ZAMI-619181 format. One record per residue (C-alpha): x, y, z; residue in one letter; residue number from 1. Coordinates in Angstrom, 3 decimals. Example, Ala and Ser with C-alpha at 12.3 -4.5 7.8 and 13.67 -1.06 7.14 Angstrom:
residues 2
@east = 12.300 north = -4.500 up = 7.800 aa = A i = 1
@east = 13.670 north = -1.060 up = 7.140 aa = S i = 2
This chain:
residues 147
@east = 80.273 north = 116.118 up = 89.552 aa = M i = 1
@east = 78.556 north = 116.507 up = 92.932 aa = A i = 2
@east = 77.347 north = 112.907 up = 92.810 aa = N i = 3
@east = 80.869 north = 111.641 up = 92.288 aa = I i = 4
@east = 82.073 north = 113.558 up = 95.348 aa = F i = 5
@east = 79.201 north = 112.127 up = 97.381 aa = D i = 6
@east = 80.153 north = 108.648 up = 96.244 aa = V i = 7
@east = 83.849 north = 108.943 up = 97.084 aa = V i = 8
@east = 83.076 north = 110.642 up = 100.406 aa = A i = 9
@east = 82.395 north = 107.208 up = 101.916 aa = D i = 10
@east = 85.549 north = 105.586 up = 103.314 aa = S i = 11
@east = 84.473 north = 102.035 up = 102.418 aa = T i = 12
@east = 83.963 north = 103.018 up = 98.796 aa = R i = 13
@east = 87.361 north = 104.731 up = 98.769 aa = R i = 14
@east = 88.868 north = 101.529 up = 100.169 aa = D i = 15
@east = 87.218 north = 99.514 up = 97.382 aa = I i = 16
@east = 88.548 north = 101.942 up = 94.768 aa = L i = 17
@east = 92.016 north = 101.690 up = 96.303 aa = H i = 18
@east = 91.925 north = 97.874 up = 96.220 aa = I i = 19
@east = 90.844 north = 97.947 up = 92.576 aa = L i = 20
@east = 93.622 north = 100.422 up = 91.791 aa = L i = 21
@east = 96.195 north = 98.150 up = 93.464 aa = E i = 22
@east = 94.861 north = 95.222 up = 91.462 aa = R i = 23
@east = 95.060 north = 97.245 up = 88.251 aa = Y i = 24
@east = 98.686 north = 98.192 up = 88.994 aa = N i = 25
@east = 99.588 north = 94.548 up = 89.718 aa = Q i = 26
@east = 97.666 north = 93.095 up = 86.790 aa = S i = 27
@east = 99.450 north = 91.782 up = 83.729 aa = A i = 28
@east = 96.262 north = 91.888 up = 81.669 aa = D i = 29
@east = 95.746 north = 95.640 up = 82.289 aa = A i = 30
@east = 92.160 north = 95.056 up = 83.439 aa = V i = 31
@east = 92.712 north = 94.526 up = 87.140 aa = G i = 32
@east = 89.510 north = 92.694 up = 87.923 aa = E i = 33
@east = 88.575 north = 91.390 up = 91.351 aa = L i = 34
@east = 85.625 north = 89.269 up = 92.353 aa = S i = 35
@east = 83.222 north = 90.401 up = 95.042 aa = V i = 36
@east = 84.514 north = 87.625 up = 97.314 aa = S i = 37
@east = 88.113 north = 88.886 up = 96.843 aa = D i = 38
@east = 87.062 north = 92.374 up = 97.889 aa = I i = 39
@east = 85.092 north = 90.967 up = 100.846 aa = V i = 40
@east = 88.129 north = 89.034 up = 102.072 aa = S i = 41
@east = 90.473 north = 92.003 up = 101.679 aa = R i = 42
@east = 88.226 north = 94.437 up = 103.559 aa = L i = 43
@east = 86.789 north = 92.009 up = 106.099 aa = G i = 44
@east = 83.250 north = 93.280 up = 105.613 aa = L i = 45
@east = 80.097 north = 91.317 up = 104.792 aa = S i = 46
@east = 79.240 north = 90.429 up = 101.208 aa = Q i = 47
@east = 75.944 north = 92.390 up = 101.263 aa = P i = 48
@east = 77.777 north = 95.503 up = 102.498 aa = T i = 49
@east = 80.412 north = 95.246 up = 99.764 aa = I i = 50
@east = 77.743 north = 94.570 up = 97.122 aa = S i = 51
@east = 75.796 north = 97.657 up = 98.220 aa = K i = 52
@east = 78.905 north = 99.842 up = 97.900 aa = H i = 53
@east = 79.844 north = 98.280 up = 94.558 aa = L i = 54
@east = 76.364 north = 99.085 up = 93.244 aa = K i = 55
@east = 76.797 north = 102.758 up = 94.216 aa = V i = 56
@east = 80.242 north = 102.831 up = 92.576 aa = L i = 57
@east = 78.884 north = 101.126 up = 89.465 aa = R i = 58
@east = 75.948 north = 103.573 up = 89.180 aa = E i = 59
@east = 78.396 north = 106.478 up = 89.470 aa = A i = 60
@east = 80.479 north = 104.962 up = 86.681 aa = G i = 61
@east = 83.551 north = 104.548 up = 88.888 aa = L i = 62
@east = 83.721 north = 100.780 up = 88.439 aa = V i = 63
@east = 82.779 north = 98.409 up = 85.684 aa = G i = 64
@east = 81.561 north = 94.849 up = 86.073 aa = V i = 65
@east = 81.935 north = 91.672 up = 84.057 aa = R i = 66
@east = 79.538 north = 88.846 up = 84.785 aa = E i = 67
@east = 80.643 north = 85.256 up = 84.436 aa = E i = 68
@east = 77.880 north = 82.902 up = 85.488 aa = G i = 69
@east = 76.916 north = 83.841 up = 89.030 aa = Q i = 70
@east = 80.218 north = 85.621 up = 89.639 aa = H i = 71
@east = 80.857 north = 89.300 up = 89.127 aa = R i = 72
@east = 84.289 north = 90.748 up = 88.502 aa = F i = 73
@east = 84.835 north = 94.462 up = 89.110 aa = Y i = 74
@east = 87.438 north = 96.816 up = 87.685 aa = H i = 75
@east = 88.204 north = 100.492 up = 88.028 aa = L i = 76
@east = 86.811 north = 102.926 up = 85.456 aa = D i = 77
@east = 89.040 north = 105.998 up = 85.161 aa = Y i = 78
@east = 86.765 north = 108.384 up = 83.226 aa = A i = 79
@east = 84.907 north = 109.884 up = 86.217 aa = P i = 80
@east = 88.137 north = 110.004 up = 88.213 aa = L i = 81
@east = 89.725 north = 112.043 up = 85.432 aa = E i = 82
@east = 86.846 north = 114.541 up = 85.777 aa = E i = 83
@east = 87.636 north = 114.870 up = 89.473 aa = I i = 84
@east = 91.324 north = 115.265 up = 88.670 aa = E i = 85
@east = 90.592 north = 117.980 up = 86.095 aa = D i = 86
@east = 88.489 north = 119.828 up = 88.655 aa = W i = 87
@east = 91.120 north = 119.501 up = 91.397 aa = L i = 88
@east = 94.243 north = 120.441 up = 89.409 aa = I i = 89
@east = 93.785 north = 124.231 up = 89.699 aa = P i = 90
@east = 93.501 north = 123.870 up = 93.484 aa = F i = 91
@east = 96.528 north = 121.608 up = 93.730 aa = L i = 92
@east = 98.734 north = 124.021 up = 91.812 aa = S i = 93
@east = 98.114 north = 126.827 up = 94.331 aa = V i = 94
@east = 100.668 north = 127.181 up = 97.104 aa = D i = 95
@east = 98.458 north = 128.032 up = 100.076 aa = F i = 96
@east = 101.476 north = 128.347 up = 102.389 aa = D i = 97
@east = 102.932 north = 131.372 up = 100.589 aa = V i = 98
@east = 103.658 north = 134.282 up = 102.916 aa = T i = 99
@east = 103.198 north = 137.984 up = 102.112 aa = A i = 100
@east = 106.980 north = 138.372 up = 101.925 aa = E i = 101
@east = 107.206 north = 135.583 up = 99.346 aa = E i = 102
@east = 104.458 north = 137.187 up = 97.270 aa = I i = 103
@east = 106.267 north = 140.536 up = 97.427 aa = D i = 104
@east = 109.540 north = 138.841 up = 96.534 aa = A i = 105
@east = 107.915 north = 137.250 up = 93.484 aa = E i = 106
@east = 106.478 north = 140.645 up = 92.516 aa = A i = 107
@east = 109.961 north = 142.131 up = 92.866 aa = G i = 108
@east = 109.152 north = 144.422 up = 95.810 aa = L i = 109
@east = 111.800 north = 144.968 up = 98.433 aa = K i = 110
@east = 110.897 north = 145.937 up = 101.978 aa = S i = 111
@east = 111.853 north = 149.587 up = 101.333 aa = E i = 112
@east = 109.622 north = 149.706 up = 98.274 aa = Q i = 113
@east = 106.763 north = 148.100 up = 100.208 aa = R i = 114
@east = 107.153 north = 150.698 up = 103.006 aa = A i = 115
@east = 107.250 north = 153.551 up = 100.472 aa = F i = 116
@east = 104.103 north = 152.250 up = 98.736 aa = A i = 117
@east = 102.349 north = 151.974 up = 102.107 aa = A i = 118
@east = 103.334 north = 155.562 up = 102.989 aa = A i = 119
@east = 102.010 north = 156.852 up = 99.646 aa = I i = 120
@east = 98.772 north = 154.953 up = 100.157 aa = G i = 121
@east = 98.345 north = 156.391 up = 103.665 aa = K i = 122
@east = 99.088 north = 159.951 up = 102.461 aa = A i = 123
@east = 96.574 north = 159.562 up = 99.648 aa = F i = 124
@east = 93.904 north = 158.246 up = 102.031 aa = A i = 125
@east = 94.534 north = 161.104 up = 104.513 aa = D i = 126
@east = 94.381 north = 163.736 up = 101.751 aa = T i = 127
@east = 91.232 north = 162.226 up = 100.299 aa = S i = 128
@east = 89.599 north = 162.234 up = 103.742 aa = F i = 129
@east = 90.572 north = 165.872 up = 104.375 aa = Q i = 130
@east = 89.342 north = 166.965 up = 100.937 aa = M i = 131
@east = 85.998 north = 165.237 up = 101.310 aa = S i = 132
@east = 85.444 north = 166.937 up = 104.683 aa = H i = 133
@east = 86.518 north = 170.341 up = 103.303 aa = A i = 134
@east = 84.040 north = 170.011 up = 100.435 aa = V i = 135
@east = 81.340 north = 168.894 up = 102.830 aa = K i = 136
@east = 82.008 north = 171.852 up = 105.165 aa = D i = 137
@east = 82.068 north = 174.344 up = 102.280 aa = A i = 138
@east = 78.858 north = 172.932 up = 100.858 aa = T i = 139
@east = 77.034 north = 173.063 up = 104.179 aa = S i = 140
@east = 78.188 north = 176.706 up = 104.810 aa = K i = 141
@east = 76.948 north = 177.683 up = 101.348 aa = K i = 142
@east = 73.528 north = 176.253 up = 102.112 aa = W i = 143
@east = 73.399 north = 178.023 up = 105.491 aa = R i = 144
@east = 74.210 north = 181.392 up = 103.854 aa = K i = 145
@east = 71.422 north = 181.019 up = 101.330 aa = N i = 146
@east = 68.837 north = 180.341 up = 104.057 aa = D i = 147
């Protein structure tokens, strides 16, 4: 999985994947192949640069290639992308913009209930603190008496 993220971290490779996705969506044959020269012309980069990125994508399993003579035709391979999607889905379903009030509302707590629960928690903490100090004081006095 980490290798796939490293591969798609590069913007040129993401651009290549996007072009292949567009081609797939426009293709009547459901393969969506593009030649290296088509990708070069669409991105405006050199052929060696595109070939280097296509090799990385191919080694990661993100694209497939069909050779026809000296020409190579590339297409998108969805399997590794589905792994990324499966990994991302739990993160995408979380609403990171939820406020404390919305969480309380979902839990069914009203502001009065929240205030009451906070008061009980504070009273418990204060009592616990006082009791622990009383026990500590009583224990230390007992030890002093025995000395």
